[in-house]
N, C-alpha and C positions, 0 to 999 in steps of 0.2 A: 434482236430486240430493239436496240437503239435505232437502227435504220428503219425498222417497222414503225416506230413511234414518229420519226420525222416524216416518213411517207404518209402516215395517217394525218399528221398535222397539215402537210401540203395538200392532200386530196380533199380533206374535209374543212380545212380552215379553222379547226377547233383545237385549241390547246387542251381542253378538257379530255377529248378523245385520245390525244397523244399521251397525256399523263396516264390515262387508263392502261395504255399499252406499256409504258415505261414502268409503271408501278404494279403491274400484275404479279401477284405472289409476294410483294414486298411485305416485310414484317411490320406490325403496328409500331415498333420501336424505330423504324427507318427515319433518318434525319432528312426531311423533305423541306426545302426552302424555296418556295415559288413566289415570295413576296415581290420580287422584281419582274414578274411576268406580267406584261401589259395585257389588258383585256383583248379578246378576239374582236375582229371586224367581220362584216358581212351581213347578210340579211338577219335581222334580229340582234345584231351585235354592235349597233351604232353607239359607241361610248367614247367620251373624251380620252385621249391618250392611247387609244386602241392601235393595234398593229395588224398588218396583214394585207394581202395574203402572202404566205410564205413562198418565196421564189426558189430557194435552194438551201442546202446545208452542206457542211463538210466537217469531218473529224479533224481536229487540230493536233491532238496527241493522244496516245494510248500508253499507259503505264501498267505493267503487270508485275506487281511486287511479289506475288507468289502465284502458283498455278490456280489458286481459288479466289484471289483478289485482283481487281482491275479498276483503274480509274480512267475515265474517258472524258476528254475535253472536246467540245464541239461548238460550232457556231451556226445559227440559222439566219438566213438573209431575208429581210423584208424591205419593201420600198422605203419605210421610215427609218431603217437602220438595222444593225445586227443584234442578235439575241445570243448571249453567251451561256453555255450549259456545261455543268460538271456532273458526271454520273459515277457513283461508286457502286461497283457490282461485286457480288459474292456468288461463287458457284456452289449450288446446293443440288445434290443428286443429279449432277450433270447439266443442270440448267442455270443460267445466269439470272440473278435476282437483284433488283435495285435495293440497296440499303442506305443510300445517300443520293440526294439530288439537289442541285442549286442552279437556279436560272435567274439571270439578270441582264439588263441592258448595259450595265457598267462593267467593262472587262476586269478592272482591278478587284471587283468583288467576287469574281469567279475563277479567273485564270491566274496561275502563278506568274510572278514577275518575269521569269525566264521565257515564258511564251509571249508575253506582251512585248518584251524588248527584242524578240527574235526578228531578224530581218531575212529576207530571202526572196 
């Protein structure tokens, strides 16, 4: 699901379409924070502060606190800079559902300090 959302973002250039993939089946009570998501660029998306097109992404860390709970940190790369993402997932009837999502260009607002200070 996470990879499908990023693949959609990369192929369409639309964060809206990626969010539709990531939030499919999400409950109305899901904690979704996309205030730090810059507007899309491309035909019809010429807006100040826009980003795009997405070049690549990678998963930074995965934490499975229980078999039904998972937190995934990822970063998407754009020519203008990185976009940091945190996904909180819950397994329902064998499928992963997003119950929390935070996206921002400022790493300190998304990643735990341990990942920011990690060298390697």
